[in-house]
N, CA, C and O of each residue as an XYZ file, in Angstrom:
652
protein
N     -46.152     20.779    -51.185
C     -46.094     21.579    -49.972
C     -47.454     21.555    -49.261
O     -47.532     21.378    -48.045
N     -48.517     21.736    -50.044
C     -49.857     21.736    -49.455
C     -50.177     20.378    -48.845
O     -50.781     20.300    -47.775
N     -49.773     19.309    -49.525
C     -50.013     17.967    -49.020
C     -49.229     17.723    -47.736
O     -49.742     17.110    -46.800
N     -47.980     18.203    -47.690
C     -47.158     18.045    -46.494
C     -47.785     18.766    -45.315
O     -47.856     18.216    -44.217
N     -48.240     19.989    -45.532
C     -48.882     20.745    -44.454
C     -50.165     20.060    -44.002
O     -50.463     20.025    -42.808
N     -50.918     19.522    -44.940
C     -52.145     18.820    -44.591
C     -51.839     17.586    -43.751
O     -52.535     17.305    -42.776
N     -50.789     16.845    -44.132
C     -50.408     15.662    -43.359
C     -49.933     16.043    -41.961
O     -50.262     15.367    -40.986
N     -49.167     17.116    -41.860
C     -48.701     17.560    -40.534
C     -49.880     17.985    -39.687
O     -49.990     17.581    -38.529
N     -50.773     18.803    -40.251
C     -51.965     19.238    -39.511
C     -52.813     18.038    -39.120
O     -53.323     17.960    -38.003
N     -52.957     17.104    -40.055
C     -53.757     15.909    -39.802
C     -53.170     15.100    -38.653
O     -53.909     14.618    -37.794
N     -51.860     14.949    -38.629
C     -51.216     14.168    -37.569
C     -51.365     14.859    -36.216
O     -51.631     14.201    -35.210
N     -51.197     16.177    -36.186
C     -51.346     16.922    -34.923
C     -52.784     16.864    -34.447
O     -53.045     16.612    -33.271
N     -53.708     17.094    -35.350
C     -55.125     17.091    -34.980
C     -55.548     15.714    -34.488
O     -56.257     15.595    -33.488
N     -55.115     14.689    -35.184
C     -55.481     13.331    -34.813
C     -54.870     12.962    -33.470
O     -55.509     12.276    -32.672
N     -53.665     13.396    -33.208
C     -53.043     13.118    -31.909
C     -53.841     13.764    -30.794
O     -53.970     13.190    -29.712
N     -54.381     14.958    -31.042
C     -55.203     15.592    -30.005
C     -56.519     14.858    -29.836
O     -57.039     14.780    -28.723
N     -57.071     14.316    -30.919
C     -58.305     13.532    -30.829
C     -58.046     12.252    -30.046
O     -58.905     11.809    -29.284
N     -56.878     11.658    -30.225
C     -56.554     10.408    -29.546
C     -56.536     10.577    -28.034
O     -56.749      9.608    -27.305
N     -56.289     11.780    -27.552
C     -56.282     12.027    -26.112
C     -57.674     11.892    -25.517
O     -57.805     11.580    -24.333
N     -58.722     12.120    -26.312
C     -60.081     12.054    -25.799
C     -60.533     10.638    -25.511
O     -61.338     10.412    -24.607
N     -60.029      9.696    -26.260
C     -60.580      8.353    -26.152
C     -59.464      7.320    -26.162
O     -58.691      7.261    -27.119
N     -59.365      6.507    -25.121
C     -58.301      5.523    -25.076
C     -58.440      4.411    -26.116
O     -57.475      3.690    -26.371
N     -59.610      4.258    -26.715
C     -59.782      3.200    -27.707
C     -59.442      3.682    -29.111
O     -59.769      3.006    -30.087
N     -58.788      4.843    -29.233
C     -58.408      5.375    -30.526
C     -57.379      4.444    -31.156
O     -56.615      3.804    -30.433
N     -57.338      4.351    -32.469
C     -56.464      3.369    -33.116
C     -54.983      3.636    -32.858
O     -54.570      4.763    -32.584
N     -54.212      2.579    -32.954
C     -52.772      2.690    -32.811
C     -52.202      3.421    -34.030
O     -52.772      3.336    -35.118
N     -51.088      4.135    -33.862
C     -50.516      4.848    -35.004
C     -49.946      3.891    -36.047
O     -49.509      2.784    -35.729
N     -49.961      4.339    -37.283
C     -49.354      3.592    -38.384
C     -47.970      4.204    -38.569
O     -47.852      5.392    -38.870
N     -46.934      3.408    -38.394
C     -45.574      3.935    -38.439
C     -44.988      3.775    -39.840
O     -45.171      2.757    -40.507
N     -44.283      4.812    -40.253
C     -43.640      4.796    -41.557
C     -42.160      5.107    -41.373
O     -41.792      5.990    -40.598
N     -41.337      4.392    -42.077
C     -39.920      4.749    -42.132
C     -39.622      4.966    -43.601
O     -39.646      4.030    -44.400
N     -39.342      6.208    -43.944
C     -39.129      6.537    -45.348
C     -37.660      6.658    -45.682
O     -36.834      6.905    -44.803
N     -37.326      6.480    -46.973
C     -35.945      6.610    -47.404
C     -35.941      7.274    -48.779
O     -36.505      6.751    -49.740
N     -35.306      8.417    -48.851
C     -35.182      9.124    -50.113
C     -33.695      9.283    -50.375
O     -33.002      9.988    -49.641
N     -33.210      8.635    -51.410
C     -31.778      8.693    -51.710
C     -30.987      8.153    -50.531
O     -31.261      7.060    -50.036
N     -30.001      8.929    -50.084
C     -29.200      8.484    -48.952
C     -29.736      9.049    -47.635
O     -29.226      8.720    -46.564
N     -30.766      9.900    -47.715
C     -31.331     10.474    -46.498
C     -32.349      9.521    -45.885
O     -33.208      8.999    -46.596
N     -32.271      9.291    -44.615
C     -33.240      8.471    -43.921
C     -34.036      9.375    -42.997
O     -33.478     10.103    -42.175
N     -35.342      9.312    -43.149
C     -36.198     10.127    -42.296
C     -36.441      9.363    -40.996
O     -36.532      8.135    -41.001
N     -36.545     10.081    -39.898
C     -36.820      9.383    -38.635
C     -38.215      8.766    -38.652
O     -39.090      9.181    -39.412
N     -38.393      7.778    -37.806
C     -39.683      7.107    -37.700
C     -40.712      8.110    -37.177
O     -40.456      8.815    -36.201
N     -41.868      8.171    -37.824
C     -42.910      9.098    -37.391
C     -44.232      8.348    -37.342
O     -44.407      7.319    -37.996
N     -45.154      8.880    -36.558
C     -46.463      8.249    -36.421
C     -47.498      9.085    -37.152
O     -47.490     10.313    -37.076
N     -48.380      8.412    -37.854
C     -49.450      9.077    -38.580
C     -50.733      8.321    -38.296
O     -50.820      7.117    -38.536
N     -51.721      9.028    -37.787
C     -53.015      8.412    -37.519
C     -53.917      8.644    -38.717
O     -53.994      9.752    -39.249
N     -54.582      7.609    -39.125
C     -55.589      7.721    -40.161
C     -56.881      7.234    -39.531
O     -56.974      6.092    -39.081
N     -57.869      8.104    -39.504
C     -59.137      7.764    -38.876
C     -60.032      7.115    -39.921
O     -60.467      7.756    -40.878
N     -60.295      5.842    -39.720
C     -61.123      5.113    -40.672
C     -62.594      5.209    -40.269
O     -62.939      5.678    -39.184
N     -63.433      4.755    -41.171
C     -64.870      4.739    -40.891
C     -65.171      3.834    -39.694
O     -66.041      4.143    -38.881
N     -64.453      2.721    -39.593
C     -64.646      1.810    -38.462
C     -64.296      2.486    -37.148
O     -64.966      2.271    -36.139
N     -63.232      3.314    -37.156
C     -62.841      4.048    -35.950
C     -63.952      4.997    -35.516
O     -64.291      5.081    -34.335
N     -64.505      5.702    -36.480
C     -65.580      6.653    -36.183
C     -66.799      5.904    -35.639
O     -67.400      6.317    -34.647
N     -67.153      4.811    -36.291
C     -68.309      4.024    -35.844
C     -68.089      3.504    -34.429
O     -69.007      3.539    -33.609
N     -66.890      3.025    -34.134
C     -66.590      2.513    -32.786
C     -66.729      3.623    -31.745
O     -67.269      3.392    -30.663
N     -66.248      4.819    -32.064
C     -66.359      5.937    -31.121
C     -67.807      6.373    -30.937
O     -68.222      6.697    -29.824
N     -68.571      6.382    -32.011
C     -69.996      6.740    -31.910
C     -70.731      5.704    -31.063
O     -71.552      6.058    -30.216
N     -70.436      4.424    -31.293
C     -71.088      3.374    -30.511
C     -70.713      3.461    -29.038
O     -71.546      3.221    -28.165
N     -69.456      3.805    -28.764
C     -69.026      3.972    -27.370
C     -69.798      5.124    -26.716
O     -70.240      5.012    -25.573
N     -69.955      6.219    -27.443
C     -70.716      7.353    -26.919
C     -72.174      6.968    -26.690
O     -72.760      7.325    -25.668
N     -72.753      6.246    -27.631
C     -74.145      5.802    -27.475
C     -74.302      4.898    -26.259
O     -75.271      5.028    -25.511
N     -73.357      3.981    -26.056
C     -73.412      3.093    -24.891
C     -73.342      3.896    -23.589
O     -74.078      3.626    -22.640
N     -72.452      4.879    -23.559
C     -72.334      5.700    -22.350
C     -73.607      6.507    -22.107
O     -74.027      6.657    -20.960
N     -74.227      7.028    -23.164
C     -75.478      7.767    -22.984
C     -76.584      6.850    -22.484
O     -77.412      7.261    -21.671
N     -76.603      5.611    -22.965
C     -77.606      4.652    -22.479
C     -77.375      4.342    -20.997
O     -78.327      4.264    -20.221
N     -76.114      4.168    -20.610
C     -75.789      3.928    -19.202
C     -76.143      5.150    -18.351
O     -76.649      5.016    -17.237
N     -75.874      6.330    -18.884
C     -76.200      7.562    -18.153
C     -77.705      7.680    -17.947
O     -78.163      8.077    -16.876
N     -78.464      7.336    -18.970
C     -79.925      7.382    -18.866
C     -80.412      6.419    -17.778
O     -81.238      6.785    -16.942
N     -79.899      5.198    -17.797
C     -80.305      4.211    -16.794
C     -79.890      4.647    -15.390
O     -80.650      4.479    -14.436
N     -78.686      5.205    -15.264
C     -78.225      5.668    -13.948
C     -79.090      6.822    -13.453
O     -79.418      6.892    -12.269
N     -79.456      7.721    -14.355
C     -80.312      8.852    -13.970
C     -81.694      8.345    -13.575
O     -82.288      8.830    -12.612
N     -82.204      7.365    -14.323
C     -83.512      6.798    -14.013
C     -83.489      6.140    -12.624
O     -84.424      6.307    -11.841
N     -82.436      5.405    -12.330
C     -82.287      4.768    -11.013
C     -82.221      5.818     -9.914
O     -82.858      5.673     -8.871
N     -81.451      6.872    -10.149
C     -81.325      7.937     -9.150
C     -82.675      8.608     -8.898
O     -83.014      8.914     -7.755
N     -83.434      8.834     -9.950
C     -84.746      9.449     -9.786
C     -85.706      8.537     -9.020
O     -86.475      9.003     -8.180
N     -85.657      7.241     -9.314
C     -86.507      6.294     -8.592
C     -86.160      6.270     -7.107
O     -87.045      6.218     -6.254
N     -84.859      6.308     -6.808
C     -84.446      6.336     -5.397
C     -84.906      7.623     -4.718
O     -85.319      7.602     -3.559
N     -84.836      8.727     -5.428
C     -85.302      9.999     -4.863
C     -86.800      9.964     -4.586
O     -87.257     10.454     -3.553
N     -87.551      9.392     -5.498
C     -89.000      9.283     -5.297
C     -89.326      8.378     -4.111
O     -90.213      8.682     -3.312
N     -88.595      7.256     -4.002
C     -88.801      6.375     -2.850
C     -88.456      7.084     -1.548
O     -89.151      6.931     -0.544
N     -87.373      7.865     -1.573
C     -86.966      8.608     -0.380
C     -88.022      9.638     -0.002
O     -88.300      9.845      1.179
N     -88.605     10.278     -0.995
C     -89.653     11.263     -0.713
C     -90.864     10.596     -0.047
O     -91.404     11.104      0.936
N     -91.271      9.471     -0.590
C     -92.399      8.728     -0.008
C     -92.064      8.257      1.411
O     -92.873      8.384      2.330
N     -90.855      7.713      1.565
C     -90.444      7.234      2.875
C     -90.337      8.396      3.867
O     -90.641      8.240      5.049
N     -89.909      9.542      3.383
C     -89.809     10.718      4.249
C     -91.166     11.138      4.782
O     -91.297     11.489      5.955
N     -92.171     11.102      3.927
C     -93.529     11.441      4.370
C     -94.033     10.417      5.393
O     -94.652     10.775      6.395
N     -93.756      9.135      5.120
C     -94.158      8.085      6.059
C     -93.443      8.252      7.404
O     -94.055      8.102      8.461
N     -92.153      8.561      7.355
C     -91.382      8.744      8.585
C     -91.900      9.941      9.376
O     -91.978      9.903     10.604
N     -92.252     10.999      8.660
C     -92.787     12.188      9.331
C     -94.086     11.861     10.067
O     -94.256     12.241     11.226
N     -94.993     11.164      9.406
C     -96.278     10.789     10.017
C     -96.033      9.849     11.198
O     -96.612     10.035     12.269
N     -95.184      8.847     11.009
C     -94.909      7.868     12.058
C     -94.279      8.535     13.284
O     -94.649      8.235     14.419
N     -93.334      9.434     13.048
C     -92.678     10.135     14.153
C     -93.661     11.035     14.884
O     -93.678     11.086     16.114
N     -94.464     11.732     14.128
C     -95.464     12.615     14.743
C     -96.447     11.823     15.594
O     -96.760     12.216     16.718
N     -96.930     10.713     15.059
C     -97.878      9.873     15.809
C     -97.227      9.314     17.076
O     -97.834      9.314     18.146
N     -95.987      8.840     16.943
C     -95.302      8.268     18.103
C     -95.039      9.339     19.155
O     -95.173      9.068     20.349
N     -94.674     10.530     18.748
C     -94.425     11.624     19.688
C     -95.692     11.982     20.449
O     -95.669     12.137     21.670
N     -96.790     12.111     19.730
C     -98.064     12.446     20.369
C     -98.503     11.348     21.334
O     -99.011     11.625     22.420
N     -98.297     10.090     20.918
C     -98.705      8.978     21.775
C     -97.874      8.920     23.055
O     -98.394      8.595     24.123
N     -96.581      9.237     22.948
C     -95.715      9.194     24.122
C     -95.968     10.359     25.082
O     -95.632     10.271     26.263
N     -96.554     11.443     24.583
C     -96.863     12.577     25.451
C     -97.960     12.215     26.456
O     -97.974     12.717     27.580
N     -98.862     11.352     26.044
C     -99.985     10.987     26.894
C     -99.571      9.992     27.975
O     -99.833     10.198     29.160
N     -98.932      8.933     27.556
C     -98.470      7.920     28.509
C     -97.420      7.053     27.832
O     -97.284      7.062     26.608
N     -96.691      6.314     28.631
C     -95.655      5.430     28.101
C     -96.088      3.991     28.335
O     -96.456      3.602     29.443
N     -96.033      3.220     27.268
C     -96.343      1.798     27.350
C     -95.421      1.059     26.385
O     -94.835      1.674     25.495
N     -95.288     -0.249     26.554
C     -94.435     -1.016     25.640
C     -94.867     -0.878     24.168
O     -94.017     -0.844     23.278
N     -96.162     -0.801     23.913
C     -96.645     -0.667     22.534
C     -96.254      0.687     21.951
O     -95.881      0.787     20.782
N     -96.345      1.728     22.779
C     -95.994      3.067     22.299
C     -94.483      3.202     22.096
O     -94.033      3.901     21.188
N     -93.716      2.539     22.935
C     -92.259      2.539     22.754
C     -91.901      1.781     21.475
O     -90.986      2.173     20.750
N     -92.613      0.716     21.209
C     -92.390     -0.037     19.966
C     -92.721      0.828     18.748
O     -92.015      0.771     17.741
N     -93.789      1.628     18.831
C     -94.146      2.545     17.739
C     -93.053      3.599     17.541
O     -92.707      3.941     16.410
N     -92.520      4.103     18.643
C     -91.447      5.107     18.572
C     -90.187      4.503     17.958
O     -89.497      5.151     17.171
N     -89.897      3.257     18.326
C     -88.733      2.570     17.763
C     -88.918      2.352     16.258
O     -87.979      2.512     15.479
N     -90.122      1.991     15.866
C     -90.419      1.820     14.435
C     -90.231      3.138     13.693
O     -89.664      3.160     12.600
N     -90.700      4.233     14.278
C     -90.543      5.556     13.661
C     -89.069      5.933     13.552
O     -88.635      6.493     12.545
N     -88.316      5.625     14.581
C     -86.886      5.916     14.574
C     -86.184      5.091     13.493
O     -85.359      5.623     12.750
N     -86.499      3.812     13.400
C     -85.897      2.955     12.378
C     -86.249      3.422     10.967
O     -85.422      3.367     10.056
N     -87.487      3.882     10.803
C     -87.906      4.397      9.508
C     -87.090      5.633      9.131
O     -86.716      5.805      7.971
N     -86.817      6.481     10.104
C     -85.991      7.664      9.860
C     -84.555      7.283      9.505
O     -83.938      7.905      8.641
N     -84.028      6.259     10.176
C     -82.680      5.783      9.847
C     -82.635      5.198      8.435
O     -81.689      5.438      7.685
N     -83.665      4.431      8.084
C     -83.744      3.872      6.732
C     -83.824      4.988      5.689
O     -83.251      4.889      4.604
N     -84.545      6.046      6.043
C     -84.654      7.189      5.140
C     -83.285      7.813      4.897
O     -82.948      8.160      3.765
N     -82.498      7.953      5.957
C     -81.145      8.505      5.811
C     -80.293      7.656      4.880
O     -79.563      8.185      4.042
N     -80.388      6.341      5.027
C     -79.623      5.446      4.155
C     -80.086      5.561      2.708
O     -79.272      5.569      1.785
N     -81.397      5.651      2.520
C     -81.943      5.764      1.162
C     -81.545      7.091      0.523
O     -81.244      7.143     -0.669
N     -81.544      8.153      1.310
C     -81.111      9.457      0.783
C     -79.640      9.411      0.376
O     -79.260      9.975     -0.651
N     -78.820      8.747      1.170
C     -77.410      8.614      0.824
C     -77.247      7.814     -0.464
O     -76.435      8.163     -1.321
N     -78.017      6.746     -0.594
C     -77.975      5.922     -1.807
C     -78.415      6.733     -3.035
O     -77.819      6.618     -4.106
N     -79.454      7.546     -2.872
C     -79.935      8.383     -3.981
C     -78.877      9.410     -4.371
O     -78.675      9.677     -5.556
N     -78.204      9.983     -3.379
C     -77.148     10.963     -3.658
C     -75.994     10.317     -4.418
O     -75.467     10.897     -5.368
N     -75.605      9.117     -3.999
C     -74.535      8.409     -4.701
C     -74.946      8.074     -6.137
O     -74.131      8.162     -7.054
N     -76.191      7.698     -6.326
C     -76.680      7.387     -7.676
C     -76.669      8.640     -8.552
O     -76.356      8.564     -9.740
N     -77.010      9.787     -7.971
C     -76.973     11.049     -8.724
C     -75.536     11.375     -9.140
O     -75.293     11.784    -10.276
N     -74.591     11.195     -8.223
C     -73.179     11.456     -8.545
C     -72.688     10.527     -9.651
O     -71.993     10.951    -10.573
N     -73.060      9.253     -9.543
C     -72.658      8.283    -10.564
C     -73.241      8.661    -11.925
O     -72.549      8.582    -12.940
N     -74.499      9.067    -11.951
C     -75.140      9.480    -13.204
C     -74.428     10.699    -13.782
O     -74.217     10.777    -14.992
N     -74.058     11.646    -12.929
C     -73.339     12.838    -13.389
C     -71.991     12.463    -14.011
O     -71.611     12.993    -15.055
N     -71.271     11.539    -13.354
C     -69.968     11.110    -13.867
C     -70.109     10.403    -15.215
O     -69.311     10.630    -16.124
N     -71.112      9.557    -15.341
C     -71.316      8.845    -16.610
C     -71.700      9.838    -17.710
O     -71.242      9.713    -18.845
N     -72.535     10.817    -17.378
C     -72.918     11.829    -18.372
C     -71.696     12.629    -18.819
O     -71.571     12.970    -19.996
N     -70.801     12.927    -17.885
C     -69.587     13.661    -18.248
C     -68.722     12.833    -19.197
O     -68.194     13.356    -20.178
N     -68.578     11.534    -18.900
C     -67.821     10.659    -19.803
C     -68.505     10.552    -21.157
O     -67.834     10.497    -22.187
N     -69.834     10.521    -21.167
C     -70.581     10.438    -22.420
C     -70.371     11.700    -23.256
O     -70.235     11.623    -24.477
N     -70.346     12.857    -22.599
C     -70.088     14.121    -23.312
C     -68.711     14.093    -23.963
O     -68.554     14.497    -25.115
N     -67.711     13.612    -23.219
C     -66.352     13.534    -23.765
C     -66.291     12.545    -24.930
O     -65.629     12.800    -25.936
N     -66.980     11.426    -24.784
C     -66.994     10.428    -25.863
C     -67.681     10.984    -27.102
O     -67.252     10.720    -28.225
N     -68.738     11.748    -26.901
C     -69.428     12.374    -28.031
C     -68.512     13.372    -28.728
O     -68.448     13.409    -29.956
N     -67.803     14.182    -27.943
C     -66.861     15.148    -28.524
C     -65.764     14.426    -29.298
O     -65.361     14.870    -30.373
N     -65.281     13.311    -28.749
C     -64.234     12.547    -29.439
C     -64.755     11.955    -30.742
O     -64.038     11.927    -31.742
N     -66.002     11.480    -30.737
C     -66.550     10.902    -31.970
C     -66.768     11.982    -33.023
O     -66.547     11.743    -34.210
N     -67.198     13.169    -32.598
C     -67.363     14.275    -33.546
C     -66.020     14.697    -34.126
O     -65.906     14.943    -35.327
N     -64.999     14.780    -33.266
C     -63.659     15.145    -33.747
C     -63.112     14.074    -34.685
O     -62.466     14.389    -35.684
N     -63.371     12.816    -34.363
C     -62.911     11.720    -35.231
C     -63.602     11.770    -36.582
O     -62.976     11.517    -37.612
N     -64.888     12.095    -36.585
C     -65.613     12.205    -37.858
C     -65.028     13.331    -38.702
O     -64.826     13.168    -39.905
N     -64.758     14.473    -38.072
C     -64.138     15.582    -38.813
C     -62.787     15.163    -39.381
O     -62.466     15.460    -40.531
N     -61.993     14.462    -38.553
C     -60.682     14.018    -39.015
C     -60.818     12.987    -40.131
O     -60.038     12.998    -41.083
N     -61.789     12.109    -40.021
C     -62.025     11.116    -41.073
C     -62.336     11.791    -42.395
O     -61.863     11.357    -43.446
N     -63.127     12.850    -42.349
C     -63.460     13.566    -43.572
C     -62.237     14.289    -44.155
O     -62.150     14.516    -45.361
N     -61.298     14.641    -43.273
C     -60.037     15.239    -43.758
C     -59.148     14.154    -44.354
O     -58.558     14.330    -45.420
N     -59.062     13.011    -43.637
C     -58.195     11.921    -44.102
C     -58.716     11.290    -45.384
O     -57.933     10.839    -46.220
N     -60.029     11.258    -45.543
C     -60.636     10.648    -46.725
C     -61.601     11.650    -47.363
O     -62.818     11.502    -47.254
N     -61.049     12.672    -48.031
C     -61.920     13.731    -48.588
C     -62.843     13.219    -49.697
O     -63.853     13.859    -49.988
N     -62.527     12.105    -50.309
C     -63.387     11.583    -51.360
C     -64.715     11.105    -50.826
O     -65.667     10.972    -51.595
N     -64.816     10.840    -49.525
C     -66.083     10.393    -48.908
C     -67.003     11.581    -48.706
O     -68.220     11.459    -48.845
N     -66.435     12.723    -48.380
C     -67.253     13.920    -48.128
C     -67.914     14.334    -49.390
O     -68.651     15.320    -49.406
């Protein structure tokens, strides 16, 4: 009775773990026969050490990608900050120069300042997208970590002699 309950709990728990990660192993199907009674086909997941290792490695890969994405987003933000300061100075200089008189050189300076501001807007948008991407990867990494932890717990239940 205790073994049956453990197997039922194990199958339910493992099925919930399988929802976290699409790379979870396929079920092992059993068709049992006792006397003239035939039991219906049922699925039983057994979490092996290889399954746990694969899930941990997947989580590690996602964390590495999240780190790189965050690093890229931070670099873009720093570039945008520098460009913003340059655009501010350029715009201020061009505005002051145009107040005194208008010449082709001063109009060219104003156009350069305007283009720098437009480039800044594009860079800020790129930095924002990189931040969103990093957030999404971190969220997937958190889920993968939770799945690997749940798989490890299930593995220790499925193979208590290892614990």
